[in-house]
C-alpha positions in Angstrom: 1.9 -6.9 12.9 4.6 -7.1 10.1 5.0 -10.0 9.2 7.7 -11.2 6.6 9.3 -14.4 4.9 12.9 -15.6 6.3 14.9 -13.8 3.5 13.7 -10.4 2.7 15.2 -7.1 1.1 15.0 -3.9 2.6 14.5 -0.9 -0.1 16.2 2.6 1.4 17.7 5.9 0.4 18.1 4.2 -3.3 19.8 0.7 -2.3 18.4 -2.4 -1.5 19.7 -4.6 1.5 20.0 -7.6 2.5 20.6 -9.3 5.7 22.1 -5.8 7.1 20.0 -5.2 10.1 21.9 -2.0 11.0 19.8 0.0 8.4 20.8 3.7 9.9 24.1 4.6 11.7 24.9 7.6 13.9 28.1 8.1 15.9 28.9 4.3 15.7 25.2 3.8 17.2 22.5 2.4 15.3 18.9 4.8 14.7 16.9 1.9 12.9 17.1 -2.2 13.0 15.1 -4.2 11.2 15.4 -7.7 11.8 12.6 -11.4 11.7 11.9 -12.6 14.2 13.1 -16.2 13.9 10.2 -18.0 15.4 7.0 -16.2 14.3 8.2 -13.9 11.1 7.5 -10.9 13.1 9.9 -7.9 11.2 11.0 -6.8 14.6 12.1 -2.8 14.8 14.7 -1.0 16.9 14.4 2.8 16.9 15.5 5.7 18.3 14.1 9.2 17.9 15.6 12.4 17.9 14.4 16.4 18.0 15.9 18.5 16.3 18.2 19.5 19.1 19.9 16.0 19.3 17.8 15.2 22.3 16.4 11.6 22.4 13.0 12.1 22.4 11.5 8.1 22.3 13.0 4.8 22.1 11.0 1.4 19.9 12.6 -1.8 20.9 11.3 -4.9 19.1 8.2 -1.9 17.7 6.9 -1.3 20.7 7.6 2.0 22.6 10.2 1.4 25.6 11.4 5.4 26.6 9.0 8.4 25.7 5.4 9.9 26.8 3.1 7.2 25.6 1.0 10.2 23.4 3.7 11.8 21.8 3.8 8.9 19.0 1.0 7.3 16.8 2.2 3.5 16.2 0.4 2.1 13.3 0.8 -2.0 13.2 -0.7 -3.7 10.7 0.1 -7.2 8.4 2.0 -5.2 5.6 2.5 -1.9 7.6 4.3 -0.1 10.9 4.4 3.4 10.5 5.6 5.7 13.7 4.3 9.3 13.5 4.6 12.3 16.1 1.3 13.0 17.4 2.5 17.3 17.4 3.6 17.9 14.2 2.1 14.8 11.9 5.5 13.7 11.0 6.0 10.0 9.7 9.4 9.5 11.6 9.7 5.7 9.6 7.3 4.0 7.4 8.2 0.3 6.8 5.6 -1.1 4.2 5.8 -4.9 2.9 5.3 -5.3 -0.8 2.6 -8.3 -0.8 3.7 -9.4 -4.2 7.7 -9.7 -3.2 9.5 -9.9 -0.2 10.2 -6.5 -0.5 9.9 -4.1 2.5 10.3 -0.2 1.9 11.0 2.1 4.1 10.4 6.1 4.2 12.2 8.3 7.0 12.1 11.6 8.2 14.3 11.5 11.7 16.8 13.7 13.4 20.3 12.3 14.3 21.9 13.1 17.5 23.7 15.8 15.8 20.4 17.6 14.6 20.4 17.0 11.5 17.3 15.5 9.6 17.7 12.8 7.5 15.1 12.2 5.0 15.0 9.0 2.9 12.7 6.6 0.8 13.4 3.7 -1.1 14.7 5.5 -4.2 16.9 8.5 -2.8 17.7 9.8 0.7 18.9 14.0 1.1 22.1 13.2 3.0 25.2 13.9 0.5 28.5 14.2 2.6 30.8 10.8 2.7 30.6 7.9 0.6 27.9 7.0 -0.8 26.4 4.9 -3.5 22.7 4.2 -5.1 21.4 1.2 -7.1 23.8 -1.1 -5.0 22.8 -4.3 -3.2 24.3 -4.6 0.4 24.8 -8.0 1.6 25.6 -9.0 4.7 26.7 -5.8 5.9 27.5 -4.3 9.0 25.7 -1.1 8.8 23.4 0.3 6.0 23.6 3.8 5.9 26.1 5.6 8.1 25.6 9.2 9.0 28.5 11.0 11.4 
């Protein structure tokens, strides 16, 4: 699994998040959460996956598939990367990589929201343009990262 130091930065959507585990939130519920396991230093990920109609198709808790067809997703877990890929389309729903030379964690997502919006983000940009947004910001100890309603 992906190991991270006690203090790490997450780069997503053009911002840096520090101690902000709820990275993507929609309708008040977290779609993507990343946190460090205090005892082992392993990055734990909670992820809710939706399809284009807004139907929940999978739930991952602590990096493990908790609800879904086990053959529907390919999970790649290495010491420097964690990726969830939809088997039928080949779409990487989430890809989390640790840069070995630093404590940075870079995140890419291509995920549908409960409203059926395909949210796409890389470490440097995102396709969400509604509402108030900042890029180039450092968010520390935030309640939520990116909020899509």
